[in-house]
N, C-alpha and C positions, 0 to 999 in steps of 0.2 A: 678137672674141677674148675668151675667158673666162680669168680667172686665179683661183687660190686663194692666199691668204696665210696662212701658219702662223706666228704670233708665237712666238718661243722665246728669251726672254731668259736669260742665263746666271746671273743673280744671285739665284736663288731662295733665300730664307732659311729657311723652315720645313721644306722638303724639299730639301736641297742637290742640285743638278743633277737636279731631278725630270724635266726634259724628256728626258733621256737615260738615266735610271735604268732598269735592266732590269725589264720587266713581262711575265711569262710568256713568256720566251724571246727578247724583242727590246726594244730601247730604246723607251721610251714614245712618243717622237715618231714612230717607225716605223709605229705603228698608224694615225695620222692620214694620214701620207704614203701608205700603201698603200690606204686607203679612197679618198683623192683620186684616185689612179691608176686604181683599179678602176671608178670611176663613169664615166669616159670623157668628162667634160665640160670638162676644162681643157687649154688650150694651154700653160700654164706653172704649175708647182707651186713656189711661192716660199716659202722659209723666211727670215724676218727675224730675225736674231740678231746679237748682239755677241760671241758666244763661238765660238772656233775649233773646239773639240771638237764642239759642237752642229752647226756648219756641216759638219764632216767627216762626221759620222754621217748627217746629213740627205742629203748628196750620195750617200753609199753606198747609201741606201735609195731613191734615185730622184728626189729633189727638187733644185731649183736654189737656190743661194745667190749671187746675182749681185752683191751688195753687202754691206758690213758696216753693221749698223744704227748710226746716229750715237749718240754718247754721250748727247746731250741727250734721246734717245728710249729710253734704256736704264736709267733710274733707277726707283725704287720708286713713283713718282707718275704716270708717263706712262700714259695710258689706251690701250686697244687701238685705238681709233679713229684716234689720231694715228699709230700704227705702221702701220696698214693704209693710211692716206692717203699716207704717205711711200712705201710700196711701190708703190702705184698710180701716183703721180706719177713714180716712177722708171721704171716699165714704159712709161708713155705717152711719156716722153722718150727712152727707149733701145730700146724694142721696137716700139711702135705703139699704135694706138687700142685701148681696152678697153671692152667692152660691159657685162660683169657681173663683179662681184667677190665671191668667197666668202671668208669668214674661218673658219678651222677651228683650234680650239685644239689645242696640242700634247699636252695631257693629256685626250684624249677617246677612250679605247681601245674604247668600246662603240659608237662611231658606225659605221654601215654605209653602203656605197655607195648603197643605195637611199634612205637618209635624205637624203643630199646631193642626189640626183636629185629627190626629193619636194619639197625646199625650193626648188629651181630651178623646178620646174613651178608651185609656188604663186606664186612671184614673177612668172613670165611670164603666168600665167593670171589673176592678180588685179589689182585696181586699187590697186597699192601700189608703193613704192620699195624696200622692204626686207622680208625675212622672217627669222625666227630661231626656234630651237627653245626650247620651254618644256615644263615638266611641272607637274602639279598638286601642291599641298601635300597631305601625307597626312592632315592634320587641319584643320578649319575655322579660318582665321586670325581669324575674329571671336570665337573662344573662347580666344584666346591670353591668357596671364597674364604679368605682370612681377613681378620680385622686387626689393624695395627693399634699400637698404644694410643695414637691420636684419633682413633676412630675411623680412619680411612680404610677403604676396602680394595682388595686386589684378588685376582684368581690364583689358585695354586698352579693351574695349567692354562695360562692365557691363550695358548695355541688352540684350545678347544672352544673358544668363545663363540664361534660361528657354526660349530658342529651340531647337527641335530641330535637331540637326546637319544632317539631310537638308533642312531648310528654309533653310539658309544658302547664299549664293551661292558657287560654287566659285572658288578663287583659284589663280593660277599664278605660277611664277617662272622666270626665265631658266635654261635648262638648261646654259649655259656650254659649248656644243659647236660650234654651227654657225650662221653668219649669211650671208645672201645680200643683195646690194645692187646697185643700178644704179651706174654710175660717177658719175652726177650726185649721188646721195645721199651718196656718200663724199666727193666734192670739196666739197660744200656743208655737210658736218658735220651732216647730219640725224640726229636721235636715233631709235634703234630703238624707244624707249618712247614712241611717239607715233602719231598717226593715219596716218602714212605707212607703217606696218608692218602685217604680218599674222603671226600666230603659227602655228608648226608644232608641234603637240602630240605629245610623245613619252611613252610609258608610263614610270612611275617606275623600273621595273626596268632601263631602259636609260640611266639618268642617275646620274652620281656626279661631283660637282665634286671636284677633288683639290687641296686647298690645305694640308692638314695630314697628319701621319703617320697619324692616325686615318682620314682620308679614303682614304689609300692602302690601308690594311689592309681597309677596307670594300670598296674596288674589287676587291681580290684575291679576297675572299670572294664577291663578285657574279660575277666571272669564273669562279671555280671552280664555282659553282652552275649557271651557264649551260652549262658544258662537262662536267659530271659525268654 
């Protein structure tokens, strides 16, 4: 059995109720639920939430909310890993054995069913316990600068001041969208940022983390550009 867990806490501070805020005609979380349904890989699409409105909307769009997320997993400091592990343990205890677990963020409107399928194929075909989506930084991180409290500027890696950009190694960051794992990896709290994982590379135009109002506006502009 394969499951997908969509964490959707109700206490978002910077964008209130961002998980169900309308995004181009539907609640934000609906985009993730619909992609999970369309990929055809999941026996259960589970939303983990502490919020009754999120639960109601998630069910309306085809997800299951079989439990209320415990308060101790609903604060500002609990990581996604603990939330997914709780959902997995609940499924094992109440539904049956689980082979693979996918984590899909509720604010991932650009994720496509094929991206979910590709991540699963990478996990099954590779010598790894986890896969997750990444994208490249748009500028070499080796040329990054920092600004001191007095406004002065210095490089993080001044040894690379004269190195051509094309000669610097590419760097990637977590796309904040999609994670696949074996049941063992989740139950053992294995880290995605380790040798047990492989990266699924997405182009930058398909990635927008949504944590601030500025992120939201940029996501709207990206969606409009895609569909214009």
